[in-house]
N, C-alpha and C positions, 0 to 999 in steps of 0.2 A: 279253865283257862275265862270262863267269864266272871270267877270270882276274882281274879288277877287282877281286872279289866275294870270292875267296879270299885274295886281298891283305888287304883289308878286315878280314876275320874275325880276322886274327893282329893285328892291328894295333888302337893306344889308339884313342879316340874313333871306336867301330865305331856308334856311330848316325846322326852326323856323316857319315861315308863314305859308308856305305850310302843315306843321303839325296840327299848328290851323285852316286850312280853310278844310282841310280833314276829321277834326272831326267832322265839321260841315256834313258831308255827312253820321252819322251814323242817323241822326233824317229819314235820307230817307228809309219809309218801305219798298219799292219795291228792293231788292237785287242786279237783274239785271240792276235797273238803277244808281247802287248805285256804279255797277264795271264797267261801261259804263263812268262815272262822275270822278272816280278814274283815271282812265286809260287816260282820258283827263287832268287831274291833272298833272299827272306823264309824256305823252307826249308833252304839252306846256314847261314844264321847261325840257326839253332833248332838246326840237327842238330849243329851244331858245338860247340854249348852256347854259345856266346856271347849269352844270350837277351837281347831287348828287351824293354821294358818296355811294356804293351800303348799309352802314348803315342809311344814311339819307331815300335814294328810300324806304326800309324797313320801316324805322318808319311813314314817309307818308303813306304810304299804310296800314298799324295798325291802324293807327290813325281814318281812314277811317273804317275800320272791324278790328277788334280784333281777329276776331275768322281766318277770312279769308285774312286778307290782305297780309301776306305771300304768301300766293299761287296766289295771284290774279299779286302780283309784282313779281314772279318768271315766271310767264304765260307771261306779259310782257316782261318781258326781253328776255327771249326765244324766243319770236316772233322777236322781233326788231334785233336779234341776227340773226334770219332766213333772216329778210330782207338784213340786212347788208349782207350776206354770198351771198345772192342770186343775188347782184348790182356787189359782187366781182366776181363770177360766171361768170357772162354776159361779165363784160369787158376781163378776161381771155378768156373767149371760143373768143370774137371779136376778141382780138386781136391777140389771134394764129391759127384763123382758120378762120376769116371773117365773111359772111353771113351761112358757114357752122355749125360752131359752134354757133351762134344765133340759128339755127333749133332745139338747143339740150335745149331750154331754156322751151318750152312747159312742156319739160318733167323733168325737174329738177325741174321746179316751186311746181309738186306735193310733191314734198320730203321737208319737214321742222324739221326731225332730224338735229340740229346745227352738230351734231357729225358725218352723213353721207356727209353732207355739207359739213365739214372742209377736207373730204376724198376725194371727186368730185374733190375742188377746189386742194388739192395736187396732186390729179391725172391727173389735166388737166398739169400745170407747170412742169409734168415730163414724160409726152406723148411725143409720135413721132409725132402720127399722130392723126388724127379727130377717124378713125377706134379704134383705142385704149380706145378712151375716151367713144364712143359709146359701147364699149366690157363692158364696167366696169361699164354702167347704166343700159345694162339689167342684169348683176349679181346682182345690189341691186334690178328690179324689180324681179328676181325667187325665 
C-alpha cells in the first residue's frame, strides 16, 4: 500500500490515483487498521507537498470508508491544524519571551482545540509581558 501511495504522489492526476488506492482499503476488515492506513495516505500526500483541495481530501477519505471517511478526514485536518498552531505558538513564545515563554509549552501542548490555540497565539502577540500570557492560560484551565 505504501509503495502505491509513494508512486502516486509523484505522478500526475494525484487525487484520482489516491482515491483509487484508498478504495482498496475497503477490503480491510479491521476498522482501526483502515483508519491508520487512510491517515498514512493523506499524511504522505500532504507532507510531500502535493496538496489536495478540501474536496479531494474528502474524496480520498470517503473512498476508503464511505460511512466514516468524512469524519476521519476532519479529525486528521483538526489534528494537523493543532500541530501547526502549537509550532506557531512555540515560535511566538520564544521570539517574545525566550526560555520563560518556552516553559509554558508543556501546559499549552495539552490544549487541542484549534479555536483555543488561535486565541492563545493572538494573546501572545497582543500581550505586554509573560505574566499576562500566564494569566490567560490559567483562565483557560479554570
